[in-house]
N, C-alpha and C positions, 0 to 999 in steps of 0.2 A: 700177446700177454701184458703190455699197458694199456690196451683200451678193453681188457678186460676188467686189469681193476680198475678200472676209474669208472665203468660203466658200474662195477659193484657198487662203487661212493656213490656215486650221482644217486641209482635206487635205492638205496640206506639210505640217504639223505631223503630224496624224494615220499620215502617212508616215511619218515618221524617226522616228516612238515605237513603230508595228507591225516587229513579229519576222519582216523577210522576207532579202532575201537584197540584195546592196548594186546588181546589174542592176537586181533588179525593181524595189525602190523608185524606182533614176532613172527607168525607162519610166513608171513612175508617175507623178514627180512631171514629167518629159516629156507628156504626157498631160493632167497638170491644168492643164498653164502656155499648153496649147494652150488647151484651153477655155476655159480665162479667159480668153485672149489675144481667144479669137473671140466671146466675150461680150462683152468691153471696146469693138471694136471695133464691133459690133453696136447695142449703149450710145451710139454720136459716131455712127455714121449714122442714127440712130433722132432720136439731140437735133439733128444734123444740115438734118436732114429741120423737126422743126419748127420751129429758126431759118429756116431759109429762108419757110416758109408763114407764118408772124408776121412777117416783113421785108415778104413780096407783100399781105399783109393791113394793114400800118399802112400800106405807098404805096397803097393801095389808099384810107384813111382819108383820108391827104393829100389823095391830087384829087378827092375828094370836098369837104372841107373847105376847096380851093381854089376849086372853080366856088361856093362853096355864099355866099362871097367876098363873089367875082366879082356873083352874082346880084343880093347886100343890097350892095356898092357902086353898080352899072348904077341897080340901083332909090331908090338915094338918090342919086342923080345926075339923075335921069332929073326926084325930087320938086323938087329945089333948083330946076334947070333951070325948074318950073313958076310959080314962087314968083316968077321973075325977070323 
C-alpha cells in the first residue's frame, strides 16, 4: 500500500515538472489518481479478506480449545468420582 502511495506521489511530481500542456497534465493526473485509487481499493479488499480468514481460523481454534477443556474437565470429574 505504501508502494502505491509512493508511486502515485512520484507520478504526480513527474507530471507537474514535465513540459506538457495543462489539459494533458490534468488528464494524466486523473489517470494516475484512478490507478492509485484502484490499487488502494484492491489492497483494502485483500486486507479485509485476510482479516476474515484470520478471524475464522481464530474462531475454529477457540472452539477446539473449548472442546479440549471440556474433555479434560470430564476426565478429571470422572477420576474424582472414582476415588470417592
